[in-house]
N, C-alpha and C positions, 0 to 999 in steps of 0.2 A: 078278359078278366077286367072287372069294373075297377075304375080308379078310386082308390080310397083317399079321402081328405086327410091332409097332414095334420096331426094334432097340434094345437096351439102351443107355443113356447111358454113353459111355466114361468111365472114371475119370480124374481129373486126374493129371498126372504129378508125383509128389511129388519135391521137391528133395532134393539131398544136399550134402555139404560142398564139392563142386566147382562148385556153381551160382553164376553171376555175374549181374549186372544185365543185362537184355536191352535191345535197342534199343527194343522196344515200351514198356518201362517209362520210358525216357528220353522217348519221344514222349508217353506218358501225363502226365508231369510238366509238359509245356509249358503245359497249361491253367492250372497253378498259378502259372506266371510271370505270366500275364495277371492272375490273381486277386490276387496279391500287389501288383501295380502298382495295381490298383483300390482296394486297402485304403489305400495311401499317398495316392492322389488323393482318396479319400473324406475322409481326415483333413485334407488341405490345403484342401479345399472347405469343410468344416465349421468349421475354424480356431477350435477351442475345446477346452478340456480335456474337456468332455463328448464332443466328437467324437473325441478320442483314445481315451477309454474305449470308445466304441462301435466304433471301429476295431479295438481290441484284442480286443473280443468277436467281431467278424467274423473276425479272424485265428485265434482259437481254434476257431471254427466250421470254418474252412478246414483247420486242423490236424487236426481229427477227421474231415475228409473225405479227408485224405491219409495220416496215420499208420497207420490200420487196414489200408490196402492194402500198406504195407511188410511187415506181418505175413503177409498173405495171399500176396503174391508170394514170400515166403521159404518158405511152406508148399508151394506148387505153382507150376509154370512159368506165368507170366502171359501168355506169347505163344502159347499153344496152345489150340485148341478153344474150349470154352465159356468158359474164363477170358479169352481174348482178346476174345470177343464181349461178355462182361459188363463188362470194363474199358472197352471202347469206349463202351458205354452210359453208364458212369459219367463218362467224359470229356465227353460231351454234357451231362449233368446239371450237372457242375461248371462248365462254360462258361456255361450258362444262369444258374447262381447268380452267377457273377462279373459277368455283364451287369447283374444286378439290384443289385449292391453300391452304386452311386451313389444308389439309391432305398431302401437298406436300412432307414432310419429316417424318411425323408421321401418319401412317395410323390408322384410328379409327376402333373400332370393328364393324363388320357388314358391309354389302354393298360391293361395289367393292373396289379394291385396289387403294387408292387415288393417290399415286405417279405414278402408271402405267397408270391410266386414264389421268393424266396431260401429261405424256410423249407421249402417243399415240396420244392425241389431238394435241400436238405440232408437231409431225411428220406428221400428216394428213394435218395440215395447211401448212407446208413447201412443201409437195408434191403437194397440190392443187395450191399453188403459182407457182411452176415450170411448171405444166401442163398448167395453164392459160397463163403464160408468153410465152410459146412456141406457143400457139394459137395466142396471141396478136402480136407476132413477125412477123407473116405472112411469107413472102419470104425474110426477112432480114437475110441473112445467117451469116454475122458477129455477129449479135445480138444472133442468135441461138447458135453459137459456145460459146459465152460468157455465155449463160444460161447453156450450157452443163458443163462448168467448175464449175459454181455455184452448179450444181446438185451434183457433187462429194463431195463438201464441206458440203452441207446441209445433205446429207445421212450420212456422217461420224459423224457430230454433233448430228443428231437425234439418231443414233445408240448408241452413248455414253450415251445420256440421257435415252434411253430405258433400256440399260444395267444397269445403275445406279439405276433406279427404281426397277428393278428385284433383284438387290443385296441388296438394302436397307442399313440402318445403316450409319456409317461414310463413307463407300465406295460410297454411293449415292451422298453425298455432293461433294466428289472429282471427281467423274465421271461427274456430272452435271457441275461443275466448269470447268473441262477439255473440255467438249463438247462446252461450251459457249466461252471459250478462243480460242479453235481451230477454231470454226466457225467465230468468230469476226476477228481473226488475218489473216487467210487465205483468207477470203472474202475481206478484205481490200487489201491484196497484189494482188489479181487477178482482183480487181475492180477499183483500183485507176486510172489506165490508160487503162481501158478496153473499149470494144465496146458497151457501154451503150448509151441510147438515152434519152435526156431530151428535149421533144418537146415544153413544155410550162413552162417558168420561173415563171410566176405568179401562176400557179397551184402548182408548186413545193414549192415555199416559203409559200404559203397559207397552204399547208398540214402540214408543219413542225411548222408553227405558231400555227396551231390548236392542234397539239399534246402537245405543251407547255401549251396551254389553258386547255386541258384535265387534265394534271398533276396539274395545279394550281387549277382547280376545285376540284380535290381530296384533295388538301390542305385545301380548305374551308370546305369540308366534315369532315376532321380530326378535325378542330376546333369545329364543332358542336358535334362530337362524344365525344371529350375530355370534353367539357363543360357540356354535358348532363349527365355525370357520377356523378356529384355533384350538390347539391342544388344551385339555382341561388343566387348570392351574389355579393357584390361590387368587391371582388377580381376576381370572375369568369367573370364578365362583363369586367373588366379591362384587364384580360388576353385574353378574346375573341377579344376585340378591338385591342390589340397588335398583335394578330395572324392575324387578317384581314389586319392590316396595313403592316405587313410583306409580306403577299401575294400580296398586292397592289404594294409594293416596288419591289418585284421580277418581277411582270408584267411590271412595268415601265422600269426596266433595259433592258428588251428585246424588248418590243413593242413600246416604246415612240420614239426611234430614230434608235437603232441598227438594228432591223428587217427591217425597211424601207430602210435604207441606203444599207444594205446587198442585199435586193431585187433588187435595181437599179443596183448594181454592178454585181449581178448574171445574170440579164437580158441582160447585155451587152456582156456576154461571149457566145462563140459558140463552137460547136463540143466537142472535147475531153477536152478542158479547162472548159467547163460548166459541163460535167459529172464528172470530177475530183473534182471540187468544190462541186458538189452535194454529192459525196462520203465523202470527208473530212470534210467539214463545216457543212453539214446537217445530213447525215446518221450516222456519227461517233461522231461529237462534240455535237450533240443534245442529245445523250444518257446520258452523264454526266449532262447535263442541267436538264433532266427529273429526273435522279437519285438524284440530289441535291434537287429538289422540294419534292420528295417522302421522302427523309431523313429528310428534314425540317418539313414535315407534321408529321412524327413520333415524332420529338422533340416537336412540338407544342402540339400534343395530350398527350404526356407524361407530359409536363409542366402543362397543364390545368387539368389533372387528379389529380394533387397534388398541385393545385394553392393555396389552403387554408392552406397548411402545412407550418409552420414557420421553415423550415429547408432547407438546400441546395438541389438543384435538383440532382437527382441520376446520377451516372456515365454514364449510357446508354442514359438517356435523354439529358444530357449535350453534349455528343458526337453527337447525331443526331441534336440537336438544333444549334450547332455551325458549325459542319462539313457540314451539308446540304447546308446552305446559302453560306459557303465558296466555296464548290464545284461548286455551281451555278454561283457565280460571276467570279470565275477563268475560268470556262468553257465559259462564255459569252465573256470574253476578248480574250480567245483563238479562239473563233468563229470569232470575229472581226479581230483578227490578220490574220486569213486565208482569210477573205473576204475583209478587208479594208487595210491590209498591215502594221498595227501597233497595239501595245498593248494599252489597256485602263488603264493608270497608276493608276487612282483613284481606279479602281476595283482590280488591283493587290494589292494595299495597303490594301484595305478592306478585301480581301481574306486572306492576311497575318495576319491582326489584328484578324480576327475571329479564325484563327488557333492558334495564340498566346493565345487568351482567352481560347481556348479548352485545350491547354497544361497546362496553369496556373491553370485553373479551380477555379476562384474566388468563395468564399463561398456565392453564391447568392441563394436566394429562387427561386422557380420555376417562380413566377410572375416577380421578378426582372430580372432573366435571359432572360425571354421572352421579356420583355420591352427593355432590353439592345440590343438584336439582332435586334429587330424592329427599334430601334433608329439608330443603325449602318447602316442599309440598307437605312433608310430615309435620313441620312446625306450624303451618297454617291450619292443618287438620287438628293438631293438639290445642292450639289457641282457641279455635272455634268451639271445640268440644268442651273445654273448661269454661270459657267465657259465657257460653250460652247453654250450660248444662241443664238448667231448669226448663227452658223452652224446648231443648232437644228431647228431654224425657217426656214432656207433655205431648209433643208431636208424635214421637215414636209410640207412646202409649195409646194415642188415638188410632194409629194405624193398626196396632195389635188388637184393639177392641173391634175395629172394623173387620179385620180378618176373621176373628172369632165368630162374629155374626154371620 
């Protein structure tokens, strides 16, 4: 039988300015909802400041398993051909990594070595991303050279993570922390003014808005988990309501005006100016936004688990409950400083107030502390809505007009 030549691999379909987030990308993100929930539960289980540090390291690891694919899916359509197949494999790897998160630093008896499973799945995700990006780059040689630079950094970071998993103990924490710091720092330095491509502004801003929604969804789950640990009562219902109000406030601070105005400014940028803003404002400044939400979720879950106890909220719970929203509001104003050119002063003041409350640690019960944080966020939402009502109406009107078109 004659040997038939293999048909050439079809090129990826490059995106353009009309490209929007696909349903497959939304489906892809679902594995990260589970992963974020696993991070919060890991910190709850460890119940120590070391556990919080380790949880944040895992979160950064997950961020570098998600954020690179926001770039890839903007370069080429993620729901077609080899791209869809490759991202499906990535979904499997991320889910396996998430299953190993409870054993990330303390392997349980029996089964596979949890830390090594997580490390190997992380390495596999990074490798798959790089291979798919080379494919999606096509004949774009400057982009291919940028990917080559990223490959060196990704390999070094993954090597440190795998080495840490093999060493175990205290060394693992430091190796994983070093791997994430190295990956984050060097990637920033080589990417800030690099030859990356952002073909669709609306796709880009939608992707990062969605990851904030994913994290906020995890915060809702944390409320349910915390409240379900105790019998339903008036304090439990009041605490759950305060937790939901806190999540609504965090949503409002990002999506009501800030995200819309930032999208318009981002869409007006071109070339290197757009890719630099994508690196700084989105890939980097959205990480502390998500970290703030996850920390707040930990604080809410801790508060609700002890909501009927008539004694001050514990040190770890207080740290997460006040530091999480503080990190979120300070990150949101840093995001707007990068995109809008100015600081949001009310948010700077709110972040400072929350940090002062964290330092002072007033002797508040779990319920009182949770209500206080929710009120602080609600107040800044109300003040901004009233103080900037005209600008808010104009920006939201522009967004409604754009949607109608």
